[in-house]
C-alpha positions in Angstrom: 79.1 165.6 138.0 81.0 163.9 140.8 78.0 161.7 141.6 77.7 160.8 137.9 81.3 159.9 137.7 81.0 157.5 140.6 78.3 155.6 138.7 80.5 155.0 135.6 82.4 151.7 135.1 85.6 153.7 135.2 85.0 154.5 138.9 86.4 152.0 141.5 83.2 152.4 143.5 81.1 151.1 140.5 82.4 147.5 141.1 81.1 146.3 144.5 81.6 142.5 144.5 83.7 141.4 147.4 84.8 138.3 145.4 87.2 140.2 143.1 90.8 140.3 144.1 94.2 139.1 143.1 93.8 135.8 145.0 90.6 134.8 143.2 91.9 136.0 139.8 95.3 134.2 140.3 93.8 130.8 141.0 91.7 131.0 137.8 94.7 132.3 135.8 96.9 129.4 136.9 94.3 126.9 135.8 94.2 128.6 132.4 98.0 128.7 132.3 97.9 124.9 132.3 94.8 124.4 130.1 95.3 126.9 127.3 98.7 125.6 126.1 97.2 122.1 126.0 94.3 123.4 123.8 96.8 125.2 121.6 99.1 122.2 121.1 96.3 119.7 120.4 94.7 122.2 118.0 98.0 122.5 116.1 98.1 118.7 116.0 94.6 118.6 114.6 95.7 120.9 111.8 98.8 118.8 111.1 96.6 115.7 110.9 94.9 117.1 107.8 98.3 117.0 106.0 97.8 120.6 104.7 101.3 120.6 103.1 100.3 117.6 100.9 97.7 119.1 98.6 95.7 122.3 98.2 92.4 120.4 98.9 93.7 119.5 102.4 95.0 123.0 103.1 92.3 125.4 104.4 94.8 128.1 105.3 96.9 128.6 102.2 98.3 132.0 103.4 99.6 130.7 106.7 103.3 131.3 105.8 105.6 130.7 108.7 102.7 129.6 110.9 103.1 126.2 109.2 106.7 125.8 110.4 105.8 122.8 112.6 103.9 120.7 110.1 104.9 117.1 109.7 103.6 114.0 108.0 100.8 112.6 110.1 101.6 109.1 111.3 99.3 106.0 111.2 100.3 104.8 114.6 98.9 104.6 117.1 95.5 104.1 115.5 93.8 106.1 118.2 96.1 109.1 118.0 93.6 111.6 116.5 90.9 110.2 118.6 93.0 111.1 121.7 94.3 114.5 120.6 91.0 115.9 119.3 89.0 114.4 122.1 91.3 116.2 124.6 91.1 119.4 122.6 87.3 119.6 122.5 86.5 118.1 125.9 89.1 120.3 127.7 87.9 123.3 125.8 84.3 122.8 127.0 85.4 122.2 130.5 87.4 125.4 130.6 84.5 127.6 129.7 83.4 128.3 133.3 87.0 129.1 134.2 87.4 131.5 131.3 84.1 133.3 132.0 84.9 133.6 135.7 88.4 134.9 134.9 87.0 137.5 132.5 84.4 138.5 135.1 87.1 138.9 137.8 89.2 141.3 135.7 86.5 143.3 133.9 87.1 146.5 136.0 90.6 146.7 134.4 89.0 147.2 131.0 87.5 150.5 132.2 90.4 152.0 134.2 91.4 155.6 133.6 93.5 156.9 132.2 93.5 154.2 129.6 97.2 154.5 129.0 99.7 155.6 131.6 103.0 154.6 129.9 104.3 152.7 126.9 104.6 149.5 129.0 101.0 150.0 130.2 99.8 150.6 126.6 101.4 147.3 125.5 99.8 145.5 128.4 96.4 147.0 127.5 96.8 145.9 123.9 97.7 142.4 124.9 94.8 142.3 127.2 92.3 143.3 124.5 93.8 140.7 122.1 93.7 138.2 124.9 90.0 138.8 125.8 88.9 139.1 122.2 90.9 136.1 121.1 89.6 134.0 123.9 86.0 134.8 123.3 86.4 134.3 119.5 88.2 130.9 119.9 85.8 129.5 122.4 82.6 130.7 120.7 83.7 129.4 117.2 84.9 126.2 118.8 81.6 125.5 120.5 79.6 126.4 117.4 81.7 124.0 115.4 81.3 121.3 117.9 77.5 121.7 117.7 77.6 121.7 113.9 76.3 125.3 113.8 78.3 126.7 110.9 77.2 130.3 111.2 80.7 131.8 110.7 81.3 134.7 108.3 83.7 132.4 106.4 85.2 129.0 106.8 85.7 127.7 110.3 89.2 126.4 109.6 91.1 129.6 108.8 89.1 131.6 111.3 89.9 129.2 114.1 93.5 128.7 113.0 94.5 132.3 112.7 92.5 133.3 115.7 94.3 130.7 117.8 97.7 132.2 116.9 96.5 135.7 117.8 95.0 134.5 121.1 98.0 132.4 122.1 100.5 135.2 121.3 98.5 137.5 123.6 98.2 134.7 126.2 102.0 134.3 126.2 102.6 138.0 126.6 100.0 138.2 129.4 101.4 135.1 131.1 104.9 136.5 131.1 103.6 139.7 132.8 101.3 138.2 135.3 102.4 134.6 136.2 105.0 135.7 138.9 102.4 137.8 140.6 99.8 135.0 140.4 102.1 132.5 142.0 102.9 135.0 144.8 99.2 135.6 145.3 98.4 131.9 145.6 101.3 131.3 148.0 100.2 134.3 150.0 96.7 132.8 150.3 98.2 129.5 151.4 100.4 131.2 154.0 97.4 133.2 155.3 95.4 130.1 155.9 98.3 128.6 157.7 98.5 131.7 160.0 94.7 131.5 160.6 93.9 127.7 160.7 90.7 128.2 162.8 89.2 130.6 160.3 90.3 128.3 157.4 88.5 125.3 158.9 85.2 127.1 159.6 83.9 126.5 156.1 80.3 126.8 157.2 80.6 130.5 158.2 81.0 133.4 155.9 82.8 135.3 158.6 85.5 132.7 158.8 86.2 133.0 155.0 86.2 136.8 155.2 88.8 136.7 158.0 91.1 134.5 155.8 90.5 136.7 152.8 91.3 139.9 154.7 94.4 138.4 156.1 95.5 137.1 152.7 94.8 140.4 151.0 97.0 142.5 153.4 100.2 142.5 151.2 102.1 145.5 149.9 100.9 145.2 146.4 97.3 144.6 147.5 96.5 148.1 148.4 97.2 149.3 144.9 95.3 146.5 143.2 92.4 147.8 141.1 90.4 144.6 141.4 89.6 145.0 145.1 86.4 146.9 145.7 87.0 149.9 147.9 83.5 149.7 149.3 82.3 146.1 148.7 78.8 144.8 149.2 78.1 142.2 151.8 79.2 138.8 150.6 76.6 136.2 149.6 79.2 133.5 148.9 82.9 133.2 149.9 85.7 133.2 147.3 86.3 129.6 148.2 82.7 128.9 147.4 82.8 130.8 144.2 85.9 128.7 143.1 84.0 125.5 144.0 81.1 126.7 141.9 83.4 127.4 138.9 85.0 124.0 139.4 81.6 122.3 139.6 80.6 123.9 136.3 83.7 122.7 134.7 83.1 119.1 136.0 79.5 119.3 134.7 80.6 120.3 131.2 83.2 117.6 131.3 80.7 115.0 132.3 78.2 116.0 129.7 80.8 116.4 126.9 83.4 113.6 127.3 81.1 110.6 126.7 81.3 110.7 122.9 85.0 109.7 123.2 84.2 106.6 125.1 82.2 103.4 124.7 79.4 101.9 126.7 77.0 103.8 129.0 79.1 106.9 129.1 78.1 107.8 125.5 74.6 108.5 126.7 75.8 111.1 129.2 77.3 113.3 126.4 74.3 115.7 126.4 76.3 118.6 125.1 78.6 116.8 122.6 77.9 116.7 118.9 75.5 114.0 117.8 75.5 114.7 114.0 71.9 113.9 113.8 70.1 110.8 115.0 72.1 107.6 115.7 71.8 105.3 112.7 70.3 102.5 114.8 71.6 99.0 115.5 73.2 96.4 113.3 76.7 96.4 111.7 76.3 100.1 110.7 74.9 101.2 114.0 77.6 103.8 114.9 77.8 107.5 114.6 78.0 109.6 111.4 78.1 113.3 110.7 76.6 113.4 107.2 73.9 111.2 105.8 73.9 110.2 102.1 70.8 112.4 101.6 72.5 115.4 103.2 75.5 114.9 101.0 73.3 114.8 97.9 74.2 111.2 97.0 71.8 109.9 94.3 71.0 106.2 94.9 71.0 105.7 91.1 74.7 106.6 91.0 75.6 104.0 93.6 73.7 101.0 92.1 75.6 97.9 90.9 75.1 98.7 87.3 76.0 102.4 87.5 78.8 102.8 89.9 82.4 102.2 88.9 85.6 103.0 90.8 88.1 104.8 88.6 91.7 104.2 89.5 94.4 106.2 87.8 98.1 105.7 88.0 101.4 105.3 86.2 100.2 102.6 83.7 96.8 104.2 82.9 93.2 103.9 84.1 91.3 101.0 85.6 87.6 100.9 86.1 86.2 98.5 88.7 82.7 97.5 89.6 81.9 96.7 93.2 81.8 93.0 92.2 85.4 93.4 90.8 86.5 94.8 94.1 84.9 91.9 96.0 86.8 89.4 93.9 90.1 91.0 94.9 91.8 89.8 98.0 89.9 91.1 101.1 91.6 92.4 104.2 90.3 93.4 107.6 91.3 96.2 110.0 89.8 97.3 113.4 89.9 101.1 113.3 87.9 103.9 115.0 86.5 107.1 113.3 87.3 110.4 115.0 86.0 113.8 113.9 87.2 117.3 114.4 84.0 118.0 116.4 85.4 115.8 119.2 83.3 112.7 118.8 84.8 109.3 118.0 83.7 105.7 117.7 85.3 102.5 119.1 87.2 100.3 116.7 84.9 99.0 114.0 85.7 95.8 112.0 86.3 97.1 108.5 86.9 94.8 105.5 87.9 95.6 101.9 90.8 96.1 99.5 94.1 97.5 100.7 94.9 100.9 99.2 98.4 99.7 98.3 96.9 96.8 96.3 94.9 99.3 94.3 98.1 101.3 93.7 99.7 98.1 92.4 96.9 97.8 89.8 98.1 101.0 88.1 101.8 100.5 88.1 103.0 101.1 91.7 104.2 97.6 92.7 106.8 98.9 95.2 106.3 101.7 97.6 103.0 103.3 96.8 102.7 107.1 96.3 100.3 109.7 97.6 96.7 109.4 96.4 94.0 111.9 95.6 90.5 110.6 96.4 87.3 112.0 95.0 83.8 111.4 96.2 80.4 111.3 94.5 79.5 114.1 97.0 79.3 117.3 94.9 79.6 120.0 97.6 81.4 120.4 100.9 85.0 121.1 102.0 86.2 117.6 102.0 84.4 115.9 99.0 88.0 115.6 97.8 91.0 114.6 100.0 94.6 113.5 99.7 96.5 110.9 101.6 100.2 110.6 102.1 102.3 107.7 100.9 102.8 106.4 104.4 99.0 106.2 104.9 98.6 104.4 101.5 101.3 102.0 102.4 99.9 101.0 105.8 98.4 97.5 105.5 95.4 98.6 107.6 94.4 101.4 105.1 91.5 100.1 103.1 88.9 100.9 100.5 86.3 99.4 102.8 83.3 97.5 101.3 81.8 96.2 104.6 81.9 96.9 108.3 81.2 94.6 111.3 80.3 91.8 109.0 77.7 93.7 107.0 77.6 95.7 103.8 78.3 99.4 104.1 75.1 101.4 104.5 74.5 104.4 102.2 75.1 106.7 105.2 78.5 105.0 105.9 79.7 105.4 102.3 78.2 102.6 100.2 79.4 101.4 97.7 83.0 102.0 99.0 84.8 104.3 101.4 88.3 105.0 102.7 89.4 104.0 106.2 92.9 105.0 107.3 94.4 104.5 110.8 94.7 107.7 112.9 93.3 110.0 110.1 90.7 112.6 110.8 87.2 111.5 109.9 86.9 113.9 106.9 89.9 112.2 105.2 88.1 108.8 105.4 86.2 109.7 102.3 82.8 108.2 101.7 81.1 107.3 98.4 84.5 107.1 96.6 84.3 107.6 92.9 87.9 108.1 91.7 91.4 107.5 93.1 94.5 109.1 91.4 97.8 107.6 92.6 100.9 109.7 92.2 98.8 112.7 91.0 100.1 115.1 93.7 103.6 115.6 92.5 
């Protein structure tokens, strides 16, 4: 029985890696201590950018309650705001995956320690740890799947990721409050140990040199009781320093193969792991990225023809129906704006041209400050076939019902016969294949 017990994960002798220890874990933890709050804040900003308090069609988490305390009207300046915040959110999330996995690997023995609960304080710590590990895996897995456009969730991505983020971050804060002081002490101890043993620290080519530094760094009063250090470790095949370099290298690789879709030029071709949304649409004025083609969205070409399509504009003074030729006869304006999507990709500024939204509002009785607008697409299915824009977005002179881009007519995949383009708005609110606009219909 004693021999069997020694082979169970609850036995300290089961875990033999010489890499585990408070120093290794602390370095990874401090990296996550910086990175995770950035992910959380940029994620909240992404949610605010959808203006969920404006209209039920924009709100994918209607039961959020007090969790929406921070929401605010999303601005239109700077025009690259959402491109930046969501690009950071997705790119940093991908880059932190090796750090997270290494951190979880380093502390896995603690999940099997016996007795499972030693005190009330220990029980609370264990609960926070389970929520932290489960929340981290859930958030990163669902985030990666969403980035890759693999919608295999048991429900909508938006509420799952939103509520999961709050659970994960609450557990993260509790864990950080408990562990950060010790992590800082451990890192300082490692630095001091290397100062005391400069010869060993400099001999990076030899495993023995690193083991000397590790042994010196690990001889602290709290080290002896630490349950991460293997009592009978196997012979090392890599130093802890080398393992940290490998984790850092993995993060840099994911950064290099994920960040390119937020930049222009040759870097875009390096984004091997970033979402592509299908094949690039080719060259010409419409040769920039899309997520959904007209065929995927179920757009019938017969509905978008010159004879069939009419834009219905509803407002204070009634309803106006406009053919595309009518829109082209109205005063045309231009705006250089990017498109940025929740999956983390974005385009450079494209030269859009069309009718200002505020001019369309004036057609139906809103000559002064324009109101909010509810926009409906020819698309018959999908979360954002309808969308609402705030009054400040409608009023911005760069907000257009675009009819052309980069000097050419919109292609079907880019929203022909007309699409919305608004500065700093998430891509899904730049509705394509617009069929109806209701100004002031959200009150």
